[in-house]
TORPA-4810 file (N, C-alpha, C, O; in nm, 3 decimals):
<nodes>
NODE_1_8.229_18.140_7.341_8.367_18.162_7.290_8.320_17.990_7.277_8.259_17.907_7.344_M
NODE_2_8.382_17.998_7.167_8.374_17.858_7.085_8.411_17.722_7.183_8.526_17.729_7.227_K
NODE_3_8.365_17.646_7.209_8.387_17.561_7.243_8.512_17.471_7.271_8.566_17.414_7.365_L
NODE_4_8.535_17.496_7.092_8.669_17.407_6.991_8.787_17.565_7.051_8.881_17.564_7.131_H
NODE_5_8.745_17.648_6.992_8.824_17.743_7.093_8.931_17.742_7.252_9.022_17.758_7.333_I
NODE_6_8.862_17.722_7.218_8.867_17.726_7.492_8.911_17.577_7.405_8.939_17.505_7.501_L
NODE_7_8.930_17.507_7.304_8.982_17.366_7.391_9.176_17.381_7.352_9.279_17.326_7.390_G
NODE_8_9.139_17.476_7.266_9.318_17.512_7.188_9.366_17.531_7.264_9.452_17.464_7.320_A
NODE_9_9.285_17.725_7.315_9.447_17.760_7.355_9.371_17.717_7.511_9.311_17.811_7.563_I
NODE_10_9.370_17.584_7.587_9.394_17.494_7.714_9.495_17.384_7.679_9.551_17.339_7.779_A
NODE_11_9.544_17.313_7.523_9.591_17.314_7.445_9.727_17.365_7.458_9.804_17.294_7.524_L
NODE_12_9.775_17.480_7.406_9.826_17.549_7.378_9.933_17.635_7.590_10.032_17.669_7.655_V
NODE_13_9.807_17.618_7.576_9.915_17.627_7.829_9.917_17.538_7.860_9.989_17.549_7.959_F
NODE_14_9.878_17.397_7.850_9.947_17.249_7.898_10.107_17.219_7.763_10.219_17.168_7.757_A
NODE_15_10.053_17.258_7.721_10.159_17.202_7.582_10.352_17.318_7.648_10.473_17.298_7.653_T
NODE_16_10.263_17.418_7.678_10.409_17.558_7.745_10.448_17.504_7.896_10.559_17.486_7.945_A
NODE_17_10.304_17.485_7.959_10.329_17.453_8.110_10.483_17.307_8.107_10.584_17.316_8.176_G
NODE_18_10.456_17.209_8.023_10.549_17.065_7.921_10.620_17.114_7.913_10.686_17.106_8.016_H
NODE_19_10.711_17.240_7.771_10.820_17.276_7.811_10.887_17.305_7.955_10.955_17.220_8.013_V
NODE_20_10.859_17.440_8.007_10.901_17.434_8.147_10.933_17.373_8.199_11.018_17.390_8.287_Q
NODE_21_10.896_17.302_8.179_10.947_17.173_8.367_10.984_17.109_8.248_10.865_17.088_8.226_A
NODE_22_11.039_17.059_8.151_11.135_17.027_8.033_11.261_17.130_8.090_11.365_17.070_8.113_D
NODE_23_11.263_17.242_8.108_11.352_17.335_8.064_11.404_17.356_8.210_11.494_17.440_8.221_D
NODE_24_11.343_17.264_8.378_11.449_17.336_8.501_11.484_17.191_8.559_11.549_17.163_8.659_R
NODE_25_11.425_17.111_8.471_11.521_16.913_8.525_11.631_16.987_8.461_11.711_17.018_8.549_R
NODE_26_11.691_17.054_8.276_11.778_17.076_8.224_11.856_17.195_8.294_11.976_17.172_8.285_T
NODE_27_11.842_17.264_8.333_11.858_17.382_8.392_11.907_17.255_8.520_12.026_17.229_8.501_A
NODE_28_11.864_17.188_8.615_11.901_17.162_8.759_12.043_17.030_8.650_12.147_16.993_8.705_A
NODE_29_12.009_16.993_8.522_12.135_16.923_8.521_12.275_16.991_8.511_12.396_16.984_8.533_A
NODE_30_12.201_17.040_8.476_12.323_17.177_8.464_12.423_17.213_8.548_12.541_17.180_8.539_F
NODE_31_12.336_17.331_8.692_12.375_17.334_8.744_12.453_17.196_8.845_12.570_17.191_8.883_Y
NODE_32_12.346_17.099_8.867_12.457_16.964_8.927_12.582_16.934_8.823_12.666_16.865_8.881_F
NODE_33_12.614_16.960_8.706_12.705_16.847_8.676_12.833_16.968_8.680_12.947_16.939_8.716_H
NODE_34_12.785_17.136_8.627_12.852_17.209_8.661_12.882_17.216_8.889_13.003_17.204_8.904_S
NODE_35_12.832_17.226_8.994_12.851_17.202_9.108_12.978_17.123_9.178_13.065_17.151_9.260_I
NODE_36_12.942_17.012_9.101_12.994_16.849_9.090_13.146_16.838_9.060_13.222_16.755_9.109_T
NODE_37_13.188_16.974_8.937_13.240_16.992_8.891_13.355_17.063_8.987_13.467_17.018_9.014_K
NODE_38_13.300_17.172_9.024_13.381_17.237_9.044_13.396_17.297_9.145_13.471_17.394_9.154_S
NODE_39_13.269_17.212_9.317_13.287_17.183_9.405_13.395_17.087_9.425_13.508_17.123_9.458_A
NODE_40_13.341_16.892_9.393_13.442_16.824_9.447_13.572_16.746_9.286_13.615_16.634_9.261_C
NODE_41_13.583_16.847_9.238_13.692_16.789_9.139_13.658_16.636_9.043_13.751_16.566_9.001_G
NODE_42_13.461_16.592_9.010_13.372_16.474_8.960_13.372_16.587_8.815_13.260_16.633_8.796_F
NODE_43_13.466_16.630_8.729_13.349_16.598_8.612_13.315_16.490_8.512_13.399_16.438_8.438_N
NODE_44_13.130_16.446_8.517_13.146_16.358_8.550_13.007_16.413_8.316_12.978_16.517_8.256_M
NODE_45_12.986_16.294_8.296_12.932_16.266_8.149_12.796_16.357_8.195_12.744_16.339_8.305_T
NODE_46_12.726_16.490_8.067_12.627_16.513_8.023_12.493_16.445_8.055_12.382_16.480_8.096_A
NODE_47_12.543_16.350_8.024_12.415_16.277_8.016_12.403_16.219_8.183_12.314_16.262_8.256_E
NODE_48_12.470_16.152_8.214_12.475_16.126_8.393_12.420_16.190_8.503_12.367_16.123_8.592_S
NODE_49_12.427_16.335_8.509_12.388_16.410_8.504_12.204_16.446_8.524_12.115_16.480_8.601_A
NODE_50_12.249_16.394_8.354_12.043_16.428_8.274_11.930_16.376_8.374_11.832_16.424_8.431_E
NODE_51_12.022_16.204_8.363_11.985_16.074_8.416_11.964_16.072_8.565_11.910_15.982_8.629_K
NODE_52_12.035_16.235_8.631_12.105_16.170_8.760_11.980_16.337_8.794_11.975_16.384_8.908_A
NODE_53_11.905_16.395_8.692_11.848_16.516_8.760_11.698_16.407_8.724_11.620_16.393_8.818_A
NODE_54_11.676_16.358_8.633_11.561_16.304_8.622_11.532_16.206_8.735_11.418_16.244_8.761_A
NODE_55_11.559_16.095_8.830_11.568_15.948_8.825_11.566_16.098_8.976_11.540_16.153_8.869_T
NODE_56_11.567_16.164_9.053_11.569_16.238_9.131_11.448_16.329_9.162_11.388_16.352_9.267_L
NODE_57_11.436_16.360_9.069_11.318_16.460_9.089_11.387_16.569_9.079_11.356_16.650_9.167_G
NODE_58_11.485_16.612_8.993_11.573_16.784_9.005_11.499_16.882_8.958_11.492_16.872_8.835_M
NODE_59_11.412_17.017_9.018_11.348_17.071_8.882_11.391_17.241_8.971_11.386_17.348_8.909_S
NODE_60_11.438_17.231_9.147_11.550_17.360_9.187_11.669_17.351_9.170_11.753_17.317_9.087_D
NODE_61_11.648_17.408_9.315_11.747_17.392_9.449_11.761_17.345_9.555_11.852_17.358_9.636_F
NODE_62_11.567_17.221_9.561_11.520_17.221_9.707_11.612_17.064_9.750_11.732_17.061_9.776_H
NODE_63_11.552_16.987_9.749_11.579_16.922_9.793_11.665_16.805_9.728_11.775_16.786_9.779_D
NODE_64_11.642_16.755_9.662_11.737_16.659_9.607_11.810_16.721_9.528_11.810_16.654_9.425_P
NODE_65_11.895_16.843_9.509_11.990_16.858_9.432_12.150_16.906_9.526_12.266_16.901_9.483_F
NODE_66_12.099_16.953_9.671_12.201_16.955_9.772_12.229_16.880_9.820_12.320_16.906_9.899_F
NODE_67_12.195_16.776_9.819_12.245_16.637_9.879_12.247_16.576_9.776_12.356_16.519_9.782_P
NODE_68_12.201_16.549_9.682_12.311_16.512_9.533_12.461_16.531_9.561_12.545_16.450_9.602_A
NODE_69_12.472_16.656_9.528_12.572_16.700_9.547_12.739_16.672_9.626_12.850_16.635_9.587_V
NODE_70_12.668_16.725_9.785_12.715_16.650_9.920_12.732_16.445_9.871_12.789_16.386_9.963_A
NODE_71_12.703_16.374_9.782_12.706_16.185_9.859_12.865_16.239_9.732_12.988_16.237_9.744_A
NODE_72_12.736_16.296_9.584_12.901_16.309_9.523_13.041_16.352_9.562_13.144_16.289_9.537_V
NODE_73_13.026_16.487_9.636_13.191_16.503_9.746_13.218_16.431_9.803_13.341_16.423_9.802_C
NODE_74_13.140_16.310_9.907_13.169_16.219_9.958_13.188_16.074_9.916_13.198_15.967_9.975_T
NODE_75_13.189_16.114_9.790_13.251_15.988_9.738_13.330_16.006_9.649_13.357_15.912_9.573_E
NODE_76_13.379_16.114_9.636_13.506_16.178_9.555_13.570_16.227_9.758_13.688_16.193_9.767_V
NODE_77_13.557_16.242_9.793_13.606_16.258_9.906_13.711_16.141_9.956_13.826_16.181_9.974_K
NODE_78_13.695_16.056_9.970_13.635_15.910_10.040_13.758_15.869_9.940_13.834_15.795_10.001_K
NODE_79_13.787_15.885_9.853_13.973_15.822_9.771_13.843_15.804_9.612_13.882_15.824_9.497_G
NODE_80_13.739_15.775_9.636_13.641_15.677_9.484_13.746_15.784_9.362_13.730_15.896_9.313_N
NODE_81_13.849_15.681_9.350_13.902_15.690_9.112_13.853_15.584_9.032_13.894_15.549_8.921_K
NODE_82_13.765_15.540_9.097_13.662_15.462_8.908_13.579_15.559_8.819_13.552_15.679_8.828_S
NODE_83_13.556_15.486_8.750_13.456_15.543_8.637_13.304_15.596_8.611_13.231_15.675_8.552_K
NODE_84_13.316_15.492_8.696_13.151_15.514_8.773_13.136_15.508_8.980_13.156_15.403_9.040_V
NODE_85_13.103_15.620_9.044_13.075_15.659_9.164_12.849_15.634_9.137_12.737_15.643_9.085_I
NODE_86_12.949_15.602_9.230_12.699_15.582_9.278_12.661_15.629_9.433_12.721_15.609_9.539_E
NODE_87_12.543_15.696_9.405_12.523_15.736_9.444_12.383_15.636_9.522_12.344_15.530_9.473_I
NODE_88_12.322_15.702_9.657_12.188_15.591_9.735_12.096_15.744_9.761_12.001_15.745_9.683_Q
NODE_89_12.098_15.842_9.831_11.971_15.947_9.862_11.814_15.888_9.785_11.799_15.809_9.692_L
NODE_90_11.718_15.958_9.861_11.623_16.045_9.880_11.623_16.087_9.708_11.711_16.108_9.625_P
NODE_91_11.511_16.085_9.707_11.442_16.156_9.539_11.351_16.242_9.577_11.312_16.189_9.682_D
NODE_92_11.261_16.384_9.558_11.151_16.448_9.576_11.044_16.370_9.611_10.937_16.413_9.569_N
NODE_93_11.040_16.269_9.676_10.876_16.237_9.679_10.919_16.128_9.788_10.851_16.026_9.802_H
NODE_94_11.072_16.159_9.892_11.115_16.087_9.958_11.144_15.936_10.000_11.184_15.889_10.106_K
NODE_95_11.096_15.858_9.835_11.219_15.751_9.821_11.340_15.728_9.789_11.400_15.794_9.705_V
NODE_96_11.397_15.618_9.863_11.523_15.610_9.828_11.508_15.544_9.646_11.411_15.492_9.591_M
NODE_97_11.682_15.582_9.581_11.740_15.602_9.479_11.759_15.564_9.439_11.662_15.520_9.377_R
NODE_98_11.865_15.514_9.399_11.997_15.470_9.327_12.058_15.536_9.227_12.015_15.502_9.116_K
NODE_99_12.067_15.545_9.227_12.198_15.724_9.076_12.387_15.642_9.035_12.477_15.669_9.114_V
NODE_100_12.407_15.587_8.962_12.475_15.558_8.882_12.520_15.633_8.810_12.452_15.671_8.715_V
NODE_101_12.738_15.715_8.845_12.751_15.837_8.748_12.874_15.781_8.728_12.949_15.715_8.800_L
NODE_102_12.885_15.843_8.546_12.994_15.830_8.479_13.083_15.906_8.447_13.044_15.990_8.367_E
NODE_103_13.219_15.916_8.482_13.283_16.039_8.541_13.290_16.118_8.340_13.240_16.034_8.265_K
NODE_104_13.310_16.171_8.307_13.375_16.225_8.142_13.550_16.199_8.141_13.636_16.172_8.225_A
NODE_105_13.543_16.228_7.966_13.702_16.186_7.912_13.755_16.345_7.963_13.668_16.428_7.990_K
NODE_106_13.879_16.376_7.974_13.949_16.478_8.035_13.914_16.530_7.933_13.941_16.648_7.955_W
NODE_107_13.866_16.523_7.822_13.836_16.615_7.672_13.670_16.678_7.677_13.643_16.789_7.631_W
NODE_108_13.580_16.598_7.732_13.428_16.667_7.768_13.426_16.738_7.892_13.322_16.792_7.930_Q
</nodes>
């Protein structure tokens, strides 16, 4: 097999792996948004959910996912009715991160 063909195949596999990783983060952001809305009643914007997933390193239902949902629910149960909720928790590498979640409008 020629070297440039092998290089092209490696590039295709690398690109496919990159796209798959982005899909997992997008799915985690969607589920984060949906679960916080149904469990706590906090309807965040899609951009906030995507930013939280990127900041915390959410790719599946592992470490930062459920603690993030619990932190949002805790803030809502405290009576935080503001347009912005700020949570602080460790990401997937155990580094403390601060995430700001913006409340969506009622029609969103």
